[in-house]
All heavy atoms as TSV, in Angstrom:
chain	resi	resn	atom	element	x	y	z
A	1	GLU	N	N	61.024	-45.830	-6.921
A	1	GLU	CA	C	61.012	-45.229	-8.222
A	1	GLU	C	C	59.600	-44.894	-8.673
A	1	GLU	O	O	59.356	-43.827	-9.178
A	1	GLU	CB	C	61.677	-46.199	-9.251
A	1	GLU	CG	C	61.767	-45.602	-10.606
A	1	GLU	CD	C	62.507	-46.540	-11.556
A	1	GLU	OE1	O	63.570	-47.059	-11.204
A	1	GLU	OE2	O	61.951	-46.764	-12.634
A	2	SER	N	N	58.667	-45.827	-8.478
A	2	SER	CA	C	57.297	-45.531	-8.909
A	2	SER	C	C	56.641	-44.407	-8.097
A	2	SER	O	O	55.757	-43.720	-8.592
A	2	SER	CB	C	56.412	-46.814	-8.810
A	2	SER	OG	O	56.235	-47.216	-7.477
A	3	GLY	N	N	57.124	-44.218	-6.901
A	3	GLY	CA	C	56.668	-43.074	-6.048
A	3	GLY	C	C	56.962	-41.787	-6.723
A	3	GLY	O	O	56.137	-40.823	-6.667
A	4	GLU	N	N	58.081	-41.664	-7.335
A	4	GLU	CA	C	58.441	-40.444	-8.072
A	4	GLU	C	C	57.572	-40.273	-9.299
A	4	GLU	O	O	57.214	-39.134	-9.641
A	4	GLU	CB	C	59.934	-40.465	-8.448
A	4	GLU	CG	C	60.873	-40.406	-7.248
A	4	GLU	CD	C	60.755	-39.174	-6.429
A	4	GLU	OE1	O	60.649	-38.053	-7.014
A	4	GLU	OE2	O	60.739	-39.297	-5.185
A	5	VAL	N	N	57.279	-41.390	-9.945
A	5	VAL	CA	C	56.401	-41.299	-11.141
A	5	VAL	C	C	55.028	-40.819	-10.749
A	5	VAL	O	O	54.445	-39.988	-11.419
A	5	VAL	CB	C	56.351	-42.647	-11.853
A	5	VAL	CG1	C	55.337	-42.655	-12.971
A	5	VAL	CG2	C	57.757	-43.039	-12.383
A	6	ILE	N	N	54.498	-41.317	-9.625
A	6	ILE	CA	C	53.193	-40.908	-9.163
A	6	ILE	C	C	53.200	-39.435	-8.822
A	6	ILE	O	O	52.240	-38.691	-9.184
A	6	ILE	CB	C	52.777	-41.766	-7.931
A	6	ILE	CG1	C	52.484	-43.210	-8.397
A	6	ILE	CG2	C	51.534	-41.164	-7.256
A	6	ILE	CD1	C	52.327	-44.216	-7.293
A	7	LYS	N	N	54.274	-38.927	-8.210
A	7	LYS	CA	C	54.419	-37.532	-7.949
A	7	LYS	C	C	54.433	-36.700	-9.222
A	7	LYS	O	O	53.830	-35.622	-9.284
A	7	LYS	CB	C	55.660	-37.220	-7.101
A	7	LYS	CG	C	55.591	-37.682	-5.682
A	7	LYS	CD	C	56.877	-37.415	-4.948
A	7	LYS	CE	C	56.858	-37.969	-3.528
A	7	LYS	NZ	N	58.133	-37.725	-2.833
A	8	ALA	N	N	55.078	-37.243	-10.220
A	8	ALA	CA	C	55.123	-36.546	-11.504
A	8	ALA	C	C	53.745	-36.434	-12.150
A	8	ALA	O	O	53.357	-35.430	-12.663
A	8	ALA	CB	C	56.146	-37.222	-12.444
A	9	VAL	N	N	52.988	-37.520	-12.059
A	9	VAL	CA	C	51.629	-37.534	-12.598
A	9	VAL	C	C	50.806	-36.478	-11.857
A	9	VAL	O	O	50.049	-35.731	-12.472
A	9	VAL	CB	C	50.986	-38.968	-12.451
A	9	VAL	CG1	C	49.494	-38.924	-12.770
A	9	VAL	CG2	C	51.670	-39.926	-13.397
A	10	GLU	N	N	50.918	-36.415	-10.550
A	10	GLU	CA	C	50.181	-35.449	-9.755
A	10	GLU	C	C	50.601	-34.034	-10.170
A	10	GLU	O	O	49.733	-33.127	-10.198
A	10	GLU	CB	C	50.404	-35.691	-8.266
A	10	GLU	CG	C	49.788	-36.960	-7.793
A	10	GLU	CD	C	50.171	-37.366	-6.368
A	10	GLU	OE1	O	51.084	-36.704	-5.779
A	10	GLU	OE2	O	49.605	-38.333	-5.826
A	11	LEU	N	N	51.847	-33.806	-10.460
A	11	LEU	CA	C	52.325	-32.484	-10.891
A	11	LEU	C	C	51.667	-32.141	-12.231
A	11	LEU	O	O	51.221	-31.008	-12.455
A	11	LEU	CB	C	53.802	-32.476	-10.984
A	11	LEU	CG	C	54.436	-31.137	-11.438
A	11	LEU	CD1	C	54.095	-30.044	-10.409
A	11	LEU	CD2	C	55.960	-31.292	-11.540
A	12	PHE	N	N	51.624	-33.103	-13.160
A	12	PHE	CA	C	50.911	-32.835	-14.432
A	12	PHE	C	C	49.450	-32.570	-14.217
A	12	PHE	O	O	48.872	-31.738	-14.935
A	12	PHE	CB	C	51.166	-33.977	-15.403
A	12	PHE	CG	C	52.529	-33.976	-16.050
A	12	PHE	CD1	C	53.362	-35.091	-15.888
A	12	PHE	CD2	C	53.029	-32.901	-16.764
A	12	PHE	CE1	C	54.631	-35.113	-16.463
A	12	PHE	CE2	C	54.262	-32.921	-17.346
A	12	PHE	CZ	C	55.084	-34.025	-17.149
A	13	ASP	N	N	48.838	-33.246	-13.252
A	13	ASP	CA	C	47.430	-32.960	-12.913
A	13	ASP	C	C	47.273	-31.484	-12.574
A	13	ASP	O	O	46.350	-30.840	-13.014
A	13	ASP	CB	C	46.942	-33.816	-11.743
A	13	ASP	CG	C	46.814	-35.283	-12.102
A	13	ASP	OD1	O	46.771	-35.620	-13.276
A	13	ASP	OD2	O	46.753	-36.094	-11.124
A	14	GLN	N	N	48.180	-30.998	-11.718
A	14	GLN	CA	C	48.127	-29.594	-11.271
A	14	GLN	C	C	48.326	-28.623	-12.440
A	14	GLN	O	O	47.644	-27.638	-12.573
A	14	GLN	CB	C	49.142	-29.343	-10.180
A	14	GLN	CG	C	48.906	-30.065	-8.894
A	14	GLN	CD	C	50.016	-29.941	-7.861
A	14	GLN	OE1	O	50.993	-29.223	-8.159
A	14	GLN	NE2	N	49.912	-30.632	-6.791
A	15	VAL	N	N	49.296	-28.952	-13.275
A	15	VAL	CA	C	49.571	-28.108	-14.456
A	15	VAL	C	C	48.355	-28.012	-15.338
A	15	VAL	O	O	47.945	-26.925	-15.789
A	15	VAL	CB	C	50.794	-28.614	-15.209
A	15	VAL	CG1	C	50.905	-27.942	-16.606
A	15	VAL	CG2	C	52.087	-28.445	-14.423
A	16	LEU	N	N	47.717	-29.167	-15.577
A	16	LEU	CA	C	46.561	-29.179	-16.488
A	16	LEU	C	C	45.348	-28.533	-15.921
A	16	LEU	O	O	44.445	-28.045	-16.622
A	16	LEU	CB	C	46.270	-30.620	-16.917
A	16	LEU	CG	C	47.326	-31.193	-17.886
A	16	LEU	CD1	C	47.160	-32.715	-18.001
A	16	LEU	CD2	C	47.228	-30.510	-19.218
A	17	SER	N	N	45.282	-28.460	-14.574
A	17	SER	CA	C	44.094	-27.729	-13.962
A	17	SER	C	C	44.253	-26.233	-14.183
A	17	SER	O	O	43.242	-25.545	-14.282
A	17	SER	CB	C	44.026	-28.066	-12.445
A	17	SER	OG	O	45.077	-27.440	-11.753
A	18	VAL	N	N	45.470	-25.756	-14.384
A	18	VAL	CA	C	45.703	-24.357	-14.647
A	18	VAL	C	C	45.746	-24.057	-16.132
A	18	VAL	O	O	45.241	-23.022	-16.591
A	18	VAL	CB	C	47.036	-23.873	-14.040
A	18	VAL	CG1	C	47.379	-22.466	-14.338
A	18	VAL	CG2	C	47.003	-24.107	-12.485
A	19	LYS	N	N	46.324	-24.971	-16.903
A	19	LYS	CA	C	46.498	-24.756	-18.343
A	19	LYS	C	C	45.967	-26.028	-19.086
A	19	LYS	O	O	46.766	-26.900	-19.434
A	19	LYS	CB	C	47.959	-24.530	-18.665
A	19	LYS	CG	C	48.185	-23.974	-20.039
A	19	LYS	CD	C	49.591	-23.496	-20.265
A	19	LYS	CE	C	49.741	-23.033	-21.679
A	19	LYS	NZ	N	51.086	-22.648	-22.011
A	20	PRO	N	N	44.638	-26.109	-19.288
A	20	PRO	CA	C	44.049	-27.343	-19.817
A	20	PRO	C	C	44.368	-27.631	-21.263
A	20	PRO	O	O	44.005	-28.695	-21.753
A	20	PRO	CB	C	42.576	-27.115	-19.619
A	20	PRO	CG	C	42.411	-25.649	-19.492
A	20	PRO	CD	C	43.652	-25.088	-18.916
A	21	ASP	N	N	45.016	-26.767	-21.975
A	21	ASP	CA	C	45.386	-27.012	-23.361
A	21	ASP	C	C	46.880	-27.247	-23.598
A	21	ASP	O	O	47.405	-27.017	-24.680
A	21	ASP	CB	C	44.939	-25.872	-24.287
A	21	ASP	CG	C	43.398	-25.858	-24.437
A	21	ASP	OD1	O	42.790	-26.907	-24.224
A	21	ASP	OD2	O	42.846	-24.754	-24.691
A	22	PHE	N	N	47.566	-27.662	-22.555
A	22	PHE	CA	C	49.012	-27.849	-22.599
A	22	PHE	C	C	49.322	-29.276	-23.111
A	22	PHE	O	O	49.299	-30.248	-22.346
A	22	PHE	CB	C	49.611	-27.590	-21.210
A	22	PHE	CG	C	51.128	-27.592	-21.146
A	22	PHE	CD1	C	51.893	-27.420	-22.287
A	22	PHE	CD2	C	51.755	-27.655	-19.931
A	22	PHE	CE1	C	53.252	-27.399	-22.222
A	22	PHE	CE2	C	53.137	-27.651	-19.862
A	22	PHE	CZ	C	53.882	-27.493	-21.014
A	23	ALA	N	N	49.516	-29.348	-24.388
A	23	ALA	CA	C	49.628	-30.670	-25.055
A	23	ALA	C	C	50.801	-31.520	-24.469
A	23	ALA	O	O	50.616	-32.757	-24.272
A	23	ALA	CB	C	49.884	-30.494	-26.555
A	24	ASP	N	N	51.917	-30.895	-24.213
A	24	ASP	CA	C	53.069	-31.637	-23.652
A	24	ASP	C	C	52.761	-32.290	-22.317
A	24	ASP	O	O	53.219	-33.383	-22.038
A	24	ASP	CB	C	54.299	-30.779	-23.542
A	24	ASP	CG	C	54.882	-30.374	-24.898
A	24	ASP	OD1	O	54.788	-31.213	-25.842
A	24	ASP	OD2	O	55.468	-29.301	-24.978
A	25	ALA	N	N	51.955	-31.615	-21.528
A	25	ALA	CA	C	51.590	-32.191	-20.226
A	25	ALA	C	C	50.718	-33.411	-20.416
A	25	ALA	O	O	50.908	-34.433	-19.723
A	25	ALA	CB	C	50.873	-31.141	-19.370
A	26	TYR	N	N	49.785	-33.395	-21.299
A	26	TYR	CA	C	48.949	-34.564	-21.572
A	26	TYR	C	C	49.809	-35.699	-22.117
A	26	TYR	O	O	49.640	-36.841	-21.725
A	26	TYR	CB	C	47.896	-34.261	-22.665
A	26	TYR	CG	C	46.667	-33.532	-22.079
A	26	TYR	CD1	C	46.487	-32.168	-22.361
A	26	TYR	CD2	C	45.724	-34.184	-21.299
A	26	TYR	CE1	C	45.408	-31.509	-21.889
A	26	TYR	CE2	C	44.650	-33.493	-20.767
A	26	TYR	CZ	C	44.475	-32.138	-21.075
A	26	TYR	OH	O	43.406	-31.493	-20.557
A	27	PHE	N	N	50.723	-35.355	-23.040
A	27	PHE	CA	C	51.576	-36.408	-23.622
A	27	PHE	C	C	52.417	-37.066	-22.530
A	27	PHE	O	O	52.467	-38.299	-22.417
A	27	PHE	CB	C	52.503	-35.778	-24.689
A	27	PHE	CG	C	53.345	-36.768	-25.384
A	27	PHE	CD1	C	52.860	-37.533	-26.435
A	27	PHE	CD2	C	54.677	-36.953	-25.000
A	27	PHE	CE1	C	53.688	-38.483	-27.068
A	27	PHE	CE2	C	55.503	-37.861	-25.603
A	27	PHE	CZ	C	55.022	-38.622	-26.662
A	28	ASN	N	N	53.108	-36.256	-21.731
A	28	ASN	CA	C	54.000	-36.830	-20.684
A	28	ASN	C	C	53.251	-37.588	-19.622
A	28	ASN	O	O	53.675	-38.640	-19.160
A	28	ASN	CB	C	54.840	-35.717	-20.095
A	28	ASN	CG	C	55.864	-35.197	-21.078
A	28	ASN	OD1	O	56.520	-35.990	-21.797
A	28	ASN	ND2	N	56.046	-33.881	-21.153
A	29	ARG	N	N	52.072	-37.072	-19.243
A	29	ARG	CA	C	51.252	-37.757	-18.253
A	29	ARG	C	C	50.777	-39.100	-18.850
A	29	ARG	O	O	50.743	-40.137	-18.152
A	29	ARG	CB	C	50.063	-36.909	-17.791
A	29	ARG	CG	C	49.303	-37.541	-16.634
A	29	ARG	CD	C	48.243	-36.613	-16.100
A	29	ARG	NE	N	47.144	-36.471	-17.042
A	29	ARG	CZ	C	46.040	-35.788	-16.785
A	29	ARG	NH1	N	45.882	-35.148	-15.656
A	29	ARG	NH2	N	45.077	-35.721	-17.699
A	30	GLY	N	N	50.467	-39.077	-20.091
A	30	GLY	CA	C	50.042	-40.348	-20.774
A	30	GLY	C	C	51.156	-41.379	-20.772
A	30	GLY	O	O	50.936	-42.546	-20.476
A	31	ILE	N	N	52.397	-40.954	-21.020
A	31	ILE	CA	C	53.528	-41.899	-21.012
A	31	ILE	C	C	53.739	-42.433	-19.600
A	31	ILE	O	O	53.945	-43.635	-19.380
A	31	ILE	CB	C	54.805	-41.159	-21.501
A	31	ILE	CG1	C	54.697	-40.725	-22.962
A	31	ILE	CG2	C	56.035	-42.050	-21.300
A	31	ILE	CD1	C	54.496	-41.821	-23.938
A	32	LEU	N	N	53.639	-41.553	-18.610
A	32	LEU	CA	C	53.821	-41.999	-17.235
A	32	LEU	C	C	52.681	-42.993	-16.813
A	32	LEU	O	O	52.931	-43.952	-16.123
A	32	LEU	CB	C	53.798	-40.779	-16.279
A	32	LEU	CG	C	55.043	-39.889	-16.399
A	32	LEU	CD1	C	54.862	-38.701	-15.529
A	32	LEU	CD2	C	56.316	-40.634	-16.044
A	33	ASN	N	N	51.505	-42.727	-17.267
A	33	ASN	CA	C	50.401	-43.644	-16.968
A	33	ASN	C	C	50.610	-45.006	-17.632
A	33	ASN	O	O	50.250	-46.051	-17.075
A	33	ASN	CB	C	49.036	-43.038	-17.362
A	33	ASN	CG	C	48.506	-42.132	-16.255
A	33	ASN	OD1	O	48.627	-42.448	-15.082
A	33	ASN	ND2	N	47.960	-41.015	-16.679
A	34	LEU	N	N	51.172	-45.049	-18.812
A	34	LEU	CA	C	51.527	-46.328	-19.450
A	34	LEU	C	C	52.507	-47.064	-18.572
A	34	LEU	O	O	52.374	-48.254	-18.314
A	34	LEU	CB	C	52.183	-46.090	-20.803
A	34	LEU	CG	C	51.231	-45.945	-21.998
A	34	LEU	CD1	C	52.032	-45.651	-23.277
A	34	LEU	CD2	C	50.349	-47.167	-22.202
A	35	TYR	N	N	53.507	-46.333	-18.075
A	35	TYR	CA	C	54.500	-46.943	-17.180
A	35	TYR	C	C	53.885	-47.560	-15.939
A	35	TYR	O	O	54.255	-48.621	-15.470
A	35	TYR	CB	C	55.547	-45.875	-16.803
A	35	TYR	CG	C	56.581	-46.406	-15.830
A	35	TYR	CD1	C	57.650	-47.145	-16.251
A	35	TYR	CD2	C	56.490	-46.046	-14.486
A	35	TYR	CE1	C	58.601	-47.568	-15.345
A	35	TYR	CE2	C	57.418	-46.532	-13.561
A	35	TYR	CZ	C	58.494	-47.306	-14.018
A	35	TYR	OH	O	59.429	-47.761	-13.147
A	36	LEU	N	N	52.822	-46.850	-15.437
A	36	LEU	CA	C	52.138	-47.316	-14.208
A	36	LEU	C	C	51.072	-48.384	-14.492
A	36	LEU	O	O	50.496	-48.915	-13.542
A	36	LEU	CB	C	51.463	-46.116	-13.503
A	36	LEU	CG	C	52.403	-45.057	-12.944
A	36	LEU	CD1	C	51.645	-43.838	-12.451
A	36	LEU	CD2	C	53.185	-45.679	-11.752
A	37	GLY	N	N	50.855	-48.687	-15.736
A	37	GLY	CA	C	49.876	-49.723	-16.099
A	37	GLY	C	C	48.466	-49.164	-16.198
A	37	GLY	O	O	47.511	-49.935	-16.291
A	38	GLU	N	N	48.304	-47.865	-16.158
A	38	GLU	CA	C	46.994	-47.207	-16.283
A	38	GLU	C	C	46.713	-46.935	-17.751
A	38	GLU	O	O	46.753	-45.750	-18.207
A	38	GLU	CB	C	46.993	-45.930	-15.472
A	38	GLU	CG	C	47.194	-46.098	-13.973
A	38	GLU	CD	C	45.988	-46.638	-13.287
A	38	GLU	OE1	O	44.842	-46.614	-13.870
A	38	GLU	OE2	O	46.119	-47.118	-12.146
A	39	LYS	N	N	46.455	-47.975	-18.493
A	39	LYS	CA	C	46.371	-47.807	-19.961
A	39	LYS	C	C	45.202	-46.981	-20.460
A	39	LYS	O	O	45.339	-46.226	-21.361
A	39	LYS	CB	C	46.391	-49.215	-20.622
A	39	LYS	CG	C	47.716	-49.865	-20.437
A	39	LYS	CD	C	47.772	-51.211	-21.094
A	39	LYS	CE	C	49.128	-51.816	-20.808
A	39	LYS	NZ	N	49.201	-53.232	-21.130
A	40	ARG	N	N	44.048	-47.102	-19.789
A	40	ARG	CA	C	42.924	-46.306	-20.236
A	40	ARG	C	C	43.218	-44.806	-20.032
A	40	ARG	O	O	42.945	-44.014	-20.930
A	40	ARG	CB	C	41.661	-46.692	-19.468
A	40	ARG	CG	C	41.103	-48.005	-19.903
A	40	ARG	CD	C	39.726	-48.287	-19.208
A	40	ARG	NE	N	39.308	-49.620	-19.432
A	40	ARG	CZ	C	38.725	-50.077	-20.541
A	40	ARG	NH1	N	38.460	-49.291	-21.496
A	40	ARG	NH2	N	38.357	-51.362	-20.615
A	41	LYS	N	N	43.732	-44.457	-18.898
A	41	LYS	CA	C	44.125	-43.066	-18.615
A	41	LYS	C	C	45.165	-42.613	-19.617
A	41	LYS	O	O	45.113	-41.488	-20.129
A	41	LYS	CB	C	44.639	-42.878	-17.216
A	41	LYS	CG	C	43.599	-43.036	-16.121
A	41	LYS	CD	C	44.209	-42.853	-14.772
A	41	LYS	CE	C	43.241	-43.051	-13.662
A	41	LYS	NZ	N	43.875	-42.883	-12.338
A	42	ALA	N	N	46.121	-43.491	-19.894
A	42	ALA	CA	C	47.223	-43.157	-20.818
A	42	ALA	C	C	46.669	-42.832	-22.224
A	42	ALA	O	O	47.018	-41.839	-22.835
A	42	ALA	CB	C	48.229	-44.266	-20.896
A	43	ILE	N	N	45.770	-43.678	-22.669
A	43	ILE	CA	C	45.185	-43.529	-24.018
A	43	ILE	C	C	44.382	-42.213	-24.090
A	43	ILE	O	O	44.431	-41.475	-25.095
A	43	ILE	CB	C	44.344	-44.705	-24.441
A	43	ILE	CG1	C	45.202	-45.951	-24.526
A	43	ILE	CG2	C	43.632	-44.451	-25.800
A	43	ILE	CD1	C	46.396	-45.939	-25.422
A	44	GLN	N	N	43.638	-41.920	-23.041
A	44	GLN	CA	C	42.885	-40.667	-23.012
A	44	GLN	C	C	43.803	-39.463	-23.101
A	44	GLN	O	O	43.527	-38.511	-23.863
A	44	GLN	CB	C	42.048	-40.566	-21.720
A	44	GLN	CG	C	40.863	-41.509	-21.689
A	44	GLN	CD	C	40.129	-41.537	-20.366
A	44	GLN	OE1	O	40.682	-41.137	-19.339
A	44	GLN	NE2	N	38.894	-41.895	-20.381
A	45	ASP	N	N	44.883	-39.450	-22.333
A	45	ASP	CA	C	45.823	-38.367	-22.320
A	45	ASP	C	C	46.500	-38.252	-23.696
A	45	ASP	O	O	46.684	-37.164	-24.223
A	45	ASP	CB	C	46.810	-38.509	-21.225
A	45	ASP	CG	C	46.325	-38.095	-19.848
A	45	ASP	OD1	O	45.247	-37.431	-19.762
A	45	ASP	OD2	O	46.961	-38.455	-18.844
A	46	LEU	N	N	46.949	-39.375	-24.182
A	46	LEU	CA	C	47.658	-39.318	-25.488
A	46	LEU	C	C	46.756	-38.899	-26.623
A	46	LEU	O	O	47.168	-38.126	-27.519
A	46	LEU	CB	C	48.263	-40.742	-25.751
A	46	LEU	CG	C	49.439	-41.112	-24.852
A	46	LEU	CD1	C	49.729	-42.558	-25.014
A	46	LEU	CD2	C	50.634	-40.243	-25.094
A	47	SER	N	N	45.470	-39.282	-26.556
A	47	SER	CA	C	44.512	-38.865	-27.565
A	47	SER	C	C	44.328	-37.311	-27.492
A	47	SER	O	O	44.344	-36.658	-28.522
A	47	SER	CB	C	43.185	-39.555	-27.286
A	47	SER	OG	O	42.224	-39.088	-28.225
A	48	ARG	N	N	44.233	-36.816	-26.302
A	48	ARG	CA	C	44.118	-35.336	-26.120
A	48	ARG	C	C	45.374	-34.632	-26.637
A	48	ARG	O	O	45.289	-33.592	-27.320
A	48	ARG	CB	C	43.818	-35.006	-24.655
A	48	ARG	CG	C	43.617	-33.547	-24.438
A	48	ARG	CD	C	42.320	-33.041	-25.066
A	48	ARG	NE	N	42.131	-31.625	-24.724
A	48	ARG	CZ	C	41.777	-30.692	-25.596
A	48	ARG	NH1	N	41.540	-31.050	-26.840
A	48	ARG	NH2	N	41.711	-29.469	-25.292
A	49	ALA	N	N	46.547	-35.191	-26.350
A	49	ALA	CA	C	47.771	-34.614	-26.811
A	49	ALA	C	C	47.827	-34.591	-28.355
A	49	ALA	O	O	48.231	-33.598	-28.959
A	49	ALA	CB	C	48.943	-35.388	-26.272
A	50	GLY	N	N	47.320	-35.651	-28.953
A	50	GLY	CA	C	47.254	-35.709	-30.413
A	50	GLY	C	C	46.298	-34.618	-30.980
A	50	GLY	O	O	46.615	-33.964	-31.946
A	51	GLU	N	N	45.162	-34.500	-30.303
A	51	GLU	CA	C	44.229	-33.452	-30.729
A	51	GLU	C	C	44.796	-32.061	-30.664
A	51	GLU	O	O	44.471	-31.189	-31.401
A	51	GLU	CB	C	42.959	-33.499	-29.830
A	51	GLU	CG	C	42.089	-34.715	-30.045
A	51	GLU	CD	C	41.000	-34.879	-29.009
A	51	GLU	OE1	O	40.895	-33.971	-28.106
A	51	GLU	OE2	O	40.326	-35.872	-29.006
A	52	LEU	N	N	45.716	-31.879	-29.684
A	52	LEU	CA	C	46.345	-30.572	-29.491
A	52	LEU	C	C	47.617	-30.426	-30.338
A	52	LEU	O	O	48.309	-29.425	-30.166
A	52	LEU	CB	C	46.653	-30.352	-27.987
A	52	LEU	CG	C	45.417	-30.256	-27.104
A	52	LEU	CD1	C	45.792	-30.284	-25.607
A	52	LEU	CD2	C	44.670	-28.952	-27.413
A	53	GLY	N	N	47.928	-31.382	-31.157
A	53	GLY	CA	C	49.030	-31.187	-32.124
A	53	GLY	C	C	50.200	-32.102	-32.007
A	53	GLY	O	O	51.144	-31.968	-32.802
A	54	ILE	N	N	50.271	-32.989	-31.035
A	54	ILE	CA	C	51.423	-33.870	-30.924
A	54	ILE	C	C	51.104	-35.191	-31.643
A	54	ILE	O	O	50.473	-36.091	-31.060
A	54	ILE	CB	C	51.783	-34.106	-29.415
A	54	ILE	CG1	C	52.156	-32.805	-28.732
A	54	ILE	CG2	C	52.934	-35.106	-29.340
A	54	ILE	CD1	C	52.521	-32.906	-27.294
A	55	ASN	N	N	51.473	-35.232	-32.889
A	55	ASN	CA	C	51.131	-36.343	-33.731
A	55	ASN	C	C	51.799	-37.683	-33.278
A	55	ASN	O	O	51.251	-38.756	-33.546
A	55	ASN	CB	C	51.478	-36.098	-35.171
A	55	ASN	CG	C	50.605	-34.991	-35.750
A	55	ASN	OD1	O	49.426	-34.912	-35.398
A	55	ASN	ND2	N	51.141	-34.128	-36.590
A	56	ASP	N	N	52.935	-37.598	-32.612
A	56	ASP	CA	C	53.574	-38.816	-32.146
A	56	ASP	C	C	52.714	-39.555	-31.105
A	56	ASP	O	O	52.852	-40.746	-30.939
A	56	ASP	CB	C	54.940	-38.514	-31.501
A	56	ASP	CG	C	55.991	-38.135	-32.524
A	56	ASP	OD1	O	55.826	-38.521	-33.705
A	56	ASP	OD2	O	56.963	-37.529	-32.137
A	57	ALA	N	N	51.807	-38.839	-30.484
A	57	ALA	CA	C	50.917	-39.473	-29.537
A	57	ALA	C	C	50.068	-40.576	-30.191
A	57	ALA	O	O	49.790	-41.617	-29.615
A	57	ALA	CB	C	50.015	-38.424	-28.906
A	58	TYR	N	N	49.668	-40.330	-31.419
A	58	TYR	CA	C	48.859	-41.340	-32.143
A	58	TYR	C	C	49.635	-42.595	-32.415
A	58	TYR	O	O	49.087	-43.670	-32.427
A	58	TYR	CB	C	48.331	-40.715	-33.439
A	58	TYR	CG	C	47.296	-39.636	-33.237
A	58	TYR	CD1	C	47.469	-38.389	-33.797
A	58	TYR	CD2	C	46.181	-39.862	-32.455
A	58	TYR	CE1	C	46.551	-37.354	-33.591
A	58	TYR	CE2	C	45.242	-38.851	-32.254
A	58	TYR	CZ	C	45.448	-37.583	-32.833
A	58	TYR	OH	O	44.510	-36.611	-32.638
A	59	ASN	N	N	50.921	-42.452	-32.709
A	59	ASN	CA	C	51.771	-43.682	-32.878
A	59	ASN	C	C	51.833	-44.510	-31.672
A	59	ASN	O	O	51.802	-45.753	-31.699
A	59	ASN	CB	C	53.180	-43.247	-33.356
A	59	ASN	CG	C	53.148	-42.637	-34.692
A	59	ASN	OD1	O	52.357	-42.972	-35.546
A	59	ASN	ND2	N	54.075	-41.727	-34.935
A	60	ILE	N	N	51.907	-43.889	-30.503
A	60	ILE	CA	C	51.935	-44.633	-29.217
A	60	ILE	C	C	50.562	-45.291	-28.978
A	60	ILE	O	O	50.563	-46.403	-28.544
A	60	ILE	CB	C	52.365	-43.703	-28.098
A	60	ILE	CG1	C	53.801	-43.199	-28.334
A	60	ILE	CG2	C	52.230	-44.379	-26.740
A	60	ILE	CD1	C	54.244	-42.065	-27.404
A	61	ILE	N	N	49.502	-44.582	-29.299
A	61	ILE	CA	C	48.158	-45.180	-29.128
A	61	ILE	C	C	48.038	-46.429	-30.011
A	61	ILE	O	O	47.550	-47.462	-29.585
A	61	ILE	CB	C	47.056	-44.161	-29.483
A	61	ILE	CG1	C	47.046	-43.072	-28.381
A	61	ILE	CG2	C	45.716	-44.850	-29.571
A	61	ILE	CD1	C	46.154	-41.894	-28.737
A	62	LYS	N	N	48.530	-46.325	-31.231
A	62	LYS	CA	C	48.458	-47.469	-32.118
A	62	LYS	C	C	49.241	-48.666	-31.571
A	62	LYS	O	O	48.805	-49.809	-31.679
A	62	LYS	CB	C	49.041	-47.123	-33.477
A	62	LYS	CG	C	48.162	-46.247	-34.345
A	62	LYS	CD	C	48.811	-45.918	-35.636
A	62	LYS	CE	C	48.077	-44.832	-36.395
A	62	LYS	NZ	N	48.772	-44.412	-37.624
A	63	ARG	N	N	50.362	-48.393	-30.928
A	63	ARG	CA	C	51.196	-49.456	-30.392
A	63	ARG	C	C	50.569	-50.077	-29.170
A	63	ARG	O	O	50.644	-51.334	-28.978
A	63	ARG	CB	C	52.573	-48.904	-30.074
A	63	ARG	CG	C	53.506	-49.977	-29.575
A	63	ARG	CD	C	54.898	-49.472	-29.464
A	63	ARG	NE	N	55.724	-50.527	-28.984
A	63	ARG	CZ	C	57.026	-50.444	-28.869
A	63	ARG	NH1	N	57.646	-49.341	-29.188
A	63	ARG	NH2	N	57.706	-51.447	-28.367
A	64	TYR	N	N	49.991	-49.274	-28.291
A	64	TYR	CA	C	49.528	-49.827	-27.002
A	64	TYR	C	C	48.009	-49.909	-26.917
A	64	TYR	O	O	47.480	-50.501	-25.970
A	64	TYR	CB	C	50.057	-48.958	-25.846
A	64	TYR	CG	C	51.498	-49.042	-25.694
A	64	TYR	CD1	C	52.381	-48.109	-26.209
A	64	TYR	CD2	C	52.088	-50.125	-25.008
A	64	TYR	CE1	C	53.734	-48.195	-26.062
A	64	TYR	CE2	C	53.438	-50.260	-24.872
A	64	TYR	CZ	C	54.267	-49.261	-25.398
A	64	TYR	OH	O	55.638	-49.352	-25.253
A	65	GLY	N	N	47.292	-49.330	-27.866
A	65	GLY	CA	C	45.824	-49.251	-27.795
A	65	GLY	C	C	45.162	-50.609	-27.807
A	65	GLY	O	O	44.086	-50.753	-27.228
A	66	ASN	N	N	45.707	-51.597	-28.436
A	66	ASN	CA	C	45.114	-52.924	-28.497
A	66	ASN	C	C	45.194	-53.650	-27.180
A	66	ASN	O	O	44.521	-54.674	-26.999
A	66	ASN	CB	C	45.778	-53.709	-29.576
A	66	ASN	CG	C	45.472	-53.203	-30.985
A	66	ASN	OD1	O	44.438	-52.536	-31.182
A	66	ASN	ND2	N	46.387	-53.397	-31.897
A	67	ASP	N	N	46.019	-53.169	-26.273
A	67	ASP	CA	C	46.209	-53.856	-24.994
A	67	ASP	C	C	45.121	-53.483	-23.954
A	67	ASP	O	O	45.135	-53.956	-22.861
A	67	ASP	CB	C	47.557	-53.504	-24.414
A	67	ASP	CG	C	48.705	-54.071	-25.212
A	67	ASP	OD1	O	48.467	-55.001	-26.011
A	67	ASP	OD2	O	49.830	-53.555	-25.092
A	68	ILE	N	N	44.186	-52.619	-24.378
A	68	ILE	CA	C	43.205	-52.187	-23.398
A	68	ILE	C	C	42.106	-53.214	-23.252
A	68	ILE	O	O	41.608	-53.770	-24.134
A	68	ILE	CB	C	42.588	-50.820	-23.816
A	68	ILE	CG1	C	43.666	-49.771	-23.807
A	68	ILE	CG2	C	41.465	-50.384	-22.911
A	68	ILE	CD1	C	43.222	-48.431	-24.321
């Protein structure tokens, strides 16, 4: 199962290399990184998603940000 998650993260990496302002990609990659235990990466992605207009990203940061 985690192998599929890693593949999904890599797919979001590819998407963001082509479209660096795609907020949903940052948000989803952030969620996947949380699942993988990559909290610093997750917070960075969620923060960027928030900057690009996904306000729910900030709620997730508030919930998990203290665990870093």
